[in-house]
C-alpha positions as CSV (number, residue, x, y, z in Angstrom):
1,M,41.0,26.8,25.7
2,A,37.4,28.0,25.7
3,R,37.3,28.0,21.9
4,Q,38.6,24.4,21.9
5,E,35.8,23.3,24.3
6,D,33.2,25.1,22.1
7,K,34.5,23.2,19.1
8,I,34.3,19.9,20.9
9,I,30.7,20.7,22.1
10,G,29.8,21.8,18.6
11,R,31.1,18.6,17.1
12,R,29.2,16.5,19.7
13,L,25.9,18.4,19.0
14,K,26.4,17.9,15.2
15,S,27.2,14.2,15.8
16,S,24.1,13.8,18.0
17,Y,21.9,15.6,15.4
18,I,23.2,13.5,12.5
19,S,22.9,10.2,14.4
20,T,19.3,11.0,15.3
21,V,18.4,11.9,11.7
22,V,20.2,8.7,10.4
23,S,18.3,6.6,12.9
24,I,14.9,8.1,12.0
25,T,15.8,7.6,8.3
26,L,16.7,4.0,8.6
27,V,13.6,3.1,10.6
28,L,11.3,5.0,8.2
29,F,13.0,3.4,5.3
30,V,12.2,-0.1,6.6
31,L,8.6,1.0,7.1
32,G,8.5,2.6,3.7
33,L,9.8,-0.6,2.0
34,L,7.0,-2.5,3.8
35,G,4.5,0.0,2.5
36,L,5.8,-0.5,-1.1
37,I,5.5,-4.2,-0.7
38,I,1.9,-3.8,0.5
39,L,1.0,-1.5,-2.3
40,H,2.4,-3.8,-5.0
41,A,0.8,-6.8,-3.3
42,Q,-2.5,-5.0,-3.3
43,K,-2.2,-4.0,-7.0
44,L,-1.2,-7.6,-7.9
45,S,-4.2,-9.0,-6.1
46,E,-6.5,-6.5,-7.9
47,H,-4.9,-7.5,-11.2
48,V,-5.4,-11.2,-10.6
49,R,-9.1,-10.7,-9.5
50,E,-9.8,-8.5,-12.5
51,S,-8.4,-11.2,-14.8
52,I,-11.1,-13.7,-13.7
53,A,-13.5,-14.0,-16.6
54,V,-17.2,-14.8,-16.6
55,S,-18.5,-16.2,-19.9
56,V,-22.2,-15.6,-20.7
57,F,-23.4,-17.9,-23.5
58,I,-26.2,-16.5,-25.7
59,D,-29.1,-18.4,-27.4
60,N,-28.3,-18.9,-31.1
61,E,-31.8,-17.6,-32.0
62,A,-31.1,-14.1,-30.5
63,S,-30.8,-11.3,-33.0
64,Q,-27.9,-8.9,-33.2
65,S,-29.9,-6.0,-31.8
66,D,-31.0,-8.1,-28.8
67,I,-27.4,-9.1,-28.2
68,E,-26.3,-5.4,-28.3
69,T,-29.0,-4.5,-25.8
70,L,-28.0,-7.4,-23.6
71,Q,-24.3,-6.3,-23.6
72,E,-25.3,-2.7,-22.8
73,S,-27.4,-3.9,-19.8
74,I,-24.5,-6.0,-18.6
75,N,-22.1,-3.0,-18.9
76,N,-24.5,-1.0,-16.7
77,M,-24.5,-3.6,-14.0
78,S,-22.6,-2.7,-10.8
79,G,-19.3,-4.4,-10.5
80,V,-18.8,-4.9,-14.3
81,N,-15.4,-3.6,-15.4
82,E,-15.7,-4.4,-19.1
83,S,-17.3,-6.9,-21.5
84,R,-16.4,-8.3,-24.9
85,Y,-18.8,-9.9,-27.4
86,I,-17.5,-13.1,-29.0
87,S,-19.4,-14.3,-32.1
88,R,-19.8,-18.0,-33.0
89,D,-17.2,-17.6,-35.8
90,E,-14.7,-16.0,-33.4
91,A,-15.2,-18.7,-30.8
92,A,-14.7,-21.4,-33.5
93,E,-11.5,-19.7,-34.8
94,D,-10.1,-19.5,-31.2
95,L,-10.9,-23.2,-30.6
96,M,-9.4,-24.3,-33.9
97,Q,-6.2,-22.5,-32.9
98,E,-6.1,-24.3,-29.6
99,L,-6.9,-27.7,-31.1
100,G,-4.7,-27.2,-34.2
101,E,-7.3,-28.7,-36.5
102,D,-10.6,-27.7,-38.3
103,F,-13.3,-29.4,-36.3
104,I,-16.1,-27.7,-38.3
105,D,-15.1,-29.7,-41.4
106,F,-15.2,-32.8,-39.3
107,L,-18.6,-32.1,-37.7
108,G,-20.1,-30.4,-40.7
109,Y,-21.4,-27.5,-38.5
110,N,-20.4,-25.0,-35.8
111,P,-21.7,-26.3,-32.5
112,L,-20.4,-23.2,-30.5
113,S,-22.6,-20.4,-29.2
114,A,-21.9,-16.7,-29.2
115,S,-20.9,-15.3,-25.8
116,I,-20.1,-12.2,-23.8
117,M,-16.9,-12.4,-21.8
118,I,-17.2,-10.2,-18.6
119,R,-14.4,-9.0,-16.4
120,L,-15.4,-7.7,-13.0
121,Q,-14.0,-5.0,-10.8
122,A,-11.6,-6.4,-8.2
123,S,-13.9,-5.7,-5.3
124,Y,-16.6,-7.8,-6.9
125,A,-14.4,-10.8,-7.7
126,N,-15.4,-12.7,-4.5
127,P,-17.7,-15.7,-4.0
128,D,-20.6,-13.6,-2.5
129,S,-20.6,-10.9,-5.2
130,M,-20.2,-13.5,-8.0
131,M,-23.4,-15.3,-6.8
132,I,-25.4,-12.1,-6.8
133,I,-24.1,-11.2,-10.3
134,E,-24.9,-14.7,-11.5
135,E,-28.5,-14.4,-10.2
136,K,-28.9,-11.0,-12.1
137,L,-27.5,-12.5,-15.3
138,G,-29.9,-15.5,-15.0
139,G,-32.8,-13.0,-15.3
140,F,-32.0,-12.4,-19.0
141,G,-34.0,-14.9,-21.1
142,M,-31.5,-15.1,-24.0
143,I,-28.7,-16.3,-21.7
144,T,-28.4,-20.1,-21.9
145,D,-25.4,-20.7,-19.6
146,I,-23.0,-18.8,-17.2
147,D,-19.5,-20.2,-16.7
148,Y,-16.6,-19.1,-14.5
149,Q,-14.0,-20.9,-12.4
150,Q,-15.6,-21.0,-9.0
151,S,-12.7,-22.8,-7.4
152,L,-10.3,-20.1,-8.7
153,V,-12.5,-17.4,-7.2
154,H,-12.6,-19.1,-3.8
155,L,-8.8,-19.7,-3.9
156,V,-7.9,-16.1,-4.8
157,H,-10.3,-14.7,-2.2
158,E,-8.9,-16.9,0.6
159,N,-5.3,-16.2,-0.3
160,V,-5.8,-12.5,-0.6
161,R,-7.5,-12.5,2.8
162,R,-4.8,-14.5,4.5
163,I,-2.0,-12.4,3.0
164,G,-3.8,-9.2,4.0
165,V,-4.2,-10.3,7.6
166,G,-0.5,-11.3,7.8
167,L,0.8,-8.0,6.3
168,L,-1.5,-6.0,8.6
169,A,-0.2,-7.8,11.7
170,F,3.4,-7.4,10.5
171,S,2.9,-3.7,9.8
172,V,1.5,-3.1,13.3
173,L,4.5,-4.9,14.9
174,L,7.0,-3.1,12.8
175,L,5.3,0.3,13.6
176,I,5.6,-0.4,17.3
177,I,9.3,-1.3,16.9
178,A,9.9,1.8,14.8
179,F,8.3,4.0,17.4
180,A,10.4,2.4,20.1
181,L,13.7,2.8,18.2
182,I,13.0,6.5,17.2
183,N,11.8,7.2,20.8
184,N,15.0,5.8,22.3
185,T,17.2,7.7,19.9
186,I,15.5,11.0,20.7
187,R,15.5,10.3,24.4
188,L,19.2,9.8,24.3
189,S,19.6,13.1,22.4
190,V,17.5,15.0,25.0
191,F,19.3,13.2,27.9
192,S,22.6,14.9,26.9
193,K,20.9,18.3,27.5
194,R,19.1,17.5,30.7
195,F,21.3,19.9,32.7
196,L,20.5,22.7,30.2
197,I,16.8,22.0,30.6
198,K,17.0,22.1,34.4
199,S,19.2,25.3,34.3
200,M,16.6,27.1,32.2
201,Q,13.9,26.0,34.5
202,L,15.8,27.2,37.6
203,V,16.2,30.7,36.1
204,G,12.4,31.0,35.6
205,A,11.8,29.8,32.1
206,T,8.3,28.3,31.6
207,Q,7.9,24.7,30.5
208,G,6.4,25.8,27.2
209,F,9.4,28.0,26.5
210,I,11.9,25.3,27.3
211,R,10.0,22.6,25.4
212,R,9.4,24.6,22.2
213,P,12.9,24.6,20.7
214,F,13.4,20.9,21.5
215,I,10.1,19.9,19.8
216,L,10.8,22.2,16.8
217,R,14.2,20.6,16.4
218,G,12.8,17.1,16.8
219,M,10.1,17.8,14.1
220,I,12.8,19.2,11.8
221,Q,14.8,16.0,12.3
222,G,11.7,14.0,11.5
223,V,11.1,16.0,8.3
224,I,14.7,15.6,7.2
225,G,14.7,11.9,7.9
226,A,11.4,11.5,6.1
227,L,12.6,13.4,3.0
228,I,15.8,11.3,2.8
229,T,13.6,8.2,3.2
230,I,11.3,9.3,0.4
231,L,14.4,9.8,-1.8
232,L,15.8,6.3,-0.9
233,L,12.4,4.7,-1.6
234,S,12.1,6.4,-5.0
235,L,15.6,5.2,-5.9
236,S,14.7,1.7,-4.7
237,L,11.5,1.7,-6.7
238,Y,13.3,2.9,-9.8
239,A,16.0,0.2,-9.4
240,G,13.4,-2.5,-8.9
241,Q,11.5,-1.4,-12.0
242,R,14.8,-1.5,-14.0
243,Q,15.5,-5.0,-12.8
244,I,11.9,-6.3,-13.1
245,P,10.1,-4.3,-15.8
246,E,6.8,-6.0,-15.0
247,L,6.6,-3.9,-11.8
248,T,5.6,-0.9,-13.9
249,M,2.2,-2.6,-14.4
250,F,1.5,-2.1,-10.7
251,Y,2.7,1.5,-10.6
252,D,0.1,3.8,-9.0
253,T,1.1,7.4,-8.6
254,N,-1.7,8.4,-6.3
255,R,-1.1,5.5,-3.9
256,L,2.6,6.2,-4.0
257,L,2.1,9.9,-3.1
258,I,-0.2,8.8,-0.2
259,L,2.6,6.5,1.0
260,F,5.2,9.3,0.8
261,A,2.8,11.6,2.7
262,G,2.3,8.9,5.3
263,V,6.1,8.5,5.7
264,L,6.5,12.3,6.2
265,M,3.6,12.5,8.7
266,L,4.9,9.5,10.6
267,G,8.4,10.9,10.9
268,V,7.1,14.3,12.2
269,L,4.5,12.7,14.5
270,I,6.8,10.1,16.1
271,S,9.6,12.8,16.6
272,W,7.1,15.2,18.1
273,I,5.6,12.7,20.6
274,S,9.0,11.3,21.6
275,T,10.6,14.8,22.1
276,Y,7.6,16.0,24.0
277,F,7.7,13.2,26.6
278,A,11.5,13.1,26.8
279,V,11.6,16.8,27.7
280,R,8.6,16.5,29.9
281,K,10.5,13.8,31.9
282,Y,13.4,16.1,32.6
283,L,11.2,19.1,33.4
284,K,9.5,17.1,36.2
285,I,12.6,15.3,37.5
286,K,14.3,16.6,40.7
287,T,17.7,18.2,40.3
288,D,19.3,15.5,42.6
289,F,18.3,12.7,40.2
290,L,19.7,14.3,37.0
291,Y,22.9,12.2,37.5
292,Y,20.9,9.0,37.6
293,Y,18.5,9.4,34.6
């Protein structure tokens, strides 16, 4: 009879342990998916901003050595990601491909100027930084004109800002919900052992001695749940890249490792905090109230 009761208790403990780990895993998985969305959205915004080109047109009287010196100066400017020199002949060839006809034969000369196409770093592709860069470029005498899509810069900047604020607010809300769900799951798990906690306290065990195994087990559950979550996120990312190959363009190993480390730390931290306060509650509660809480 005693063996049968031990088996029943053992099954219940295993069931409670597994259900806690599953709950932690599911909540962390939802948070991890949101993290993946934020990472890819950030990489996409950086890709779009770095794709904005600034065309610097050069005086036709400038020598090749002066142009090379100018390009080197531009490359040394803060915020410049890369630059490419486009000669008059290359500009004419590109325009003829777009128009589908030879306009030089019609005009009798090449009216286009040589230029340097500049691509900026993502953090500099905003209206304020673009104005500063435009002022610096204006200081070079051989530059005749500076052209870029100002409306596109403003549009991208505003949309990135709005999406960033929305994702941040949603992340905070989801984090609060995740903490509440994991906290309730762990509290229910500790609730089933409230009599054991009080019995240990009555025989003279200190609060630290009673609390230690519960916190350790809670942290282990958090680690297991986080590791399962990381595995599920990796599989989800792999499946997504198989379905949408373009996602590999936004793959960033360092940021992905930071996300996985954050999921692991979050699982351990929430489990530790929830277990600590749940055990603390039953350490302070009076014996007569154990049947009510």
